[in-house]
C-alpha positions as CSV (number, residue, x, y, z in Angstrom):
1,X,0.0,0.0,0.0
2,X,1.1,3.5,-0.7
3,X,1.5,5.8,2.3
4,X,3.0,9.1,3.5
5,X,3.6,10.4,6.9
6,X,1.0,12.9,8.3
7,X,2.2,16.6,8.2
8,X,4.9,17.2,10.7
9,X,5.5,13.7,11.5
10,X,8.3,11.1,10.8
11,X,7.4,7.4,11.3
12,X,10.2,4.8,11.6
13,X,9.9,2.0,9.2
14,X,9.0,-1.4,10.6
15,X,12.3,-3.2,11.5
16,X,14.4,-0.3,10.4
17,X,14.2,2.2,13.4
18,X,16.8,4.6,11.8
19,X,14.9,4.9,8.4
20,X,11.9,7.0,8.4
21,X,8.7,7.6,6.3
22,X,8.2,11.3,5.8
23,X,5.4,13.6,4.7
24,X,7.3,14.4,1.4
25,X,8.0,10.8,0.1
26,X,5.4,8.3,-0.9
27,X,6.5,4.8,0.2
28,X,5.2,1.2,-0.6
29,X,4.7,-0.8,2.7
30,X,3.3,-4.2,3.4
31,X,-0.1,-4.3,5.1
32,X,1.2,-5.4,8.5
33,X,-0.2,-4.6,11.9
34,X,2.5,-1.9,12.4
35,X,1.4,0.1,9.5
36,X,-2.2,-0.6,9.8
37,X,-2.1,0.8,13.4
38,X,-0.2,3.8,12.2
39,X,-3.0,4.4,9.6
40,X,-5.7,4.0,12.1
41,X,-4.0,6.4,14.4
42,X,-3.4,9.1,11.8
43,X,0.4,8.9,11.8
44,X,0.3,7.6,8.2
45,X,-1.9,8.8,5.5
46,X,-3.0,6.8,2.2
47,X,-1.0,8.2,-0.6
48,X,-4.1,8.5,-2.8
49,X,-5.5,11.0,-0.3
50,X,-2.2,12.9,-0.1
51,X,-2.0,13.1,-4.0
52,X,-5.5,14.3,-4.1
53,X,-4.7,17.4,-2.1
54,X,-1.7,18.4,-4.3
55,X,-3.5,18.9,-7.6
56,X,-6.2,20.9,-5.9
57,X,-3.6,23.3,-4.6
58,X,-1.9,23.7,-7.9
59,X,-5.3,24.1,-9.7
60,X,-6.2,27.0,-7.2
61,X,-2.9,28.6,-7.7
62,X,-3.2,28.5,-11.4
63,X,-6.6,30.4,-11.2
64,X,-5.1,33.3,-9.4
């Protein structure tokens, strides 16, 4: 599944505590309990939701 970290957060990758998922990078992760809990708590966001916000901002800027 494609995910991003929530704005202002960094989430350690499962099994790699010194590597982080950030709000700027979309990452493919397995559907494990660790990542599903992070999604449920709001620490991770589905990448499709994050991508949907970016074009809307670009469209609004283009109209100005």
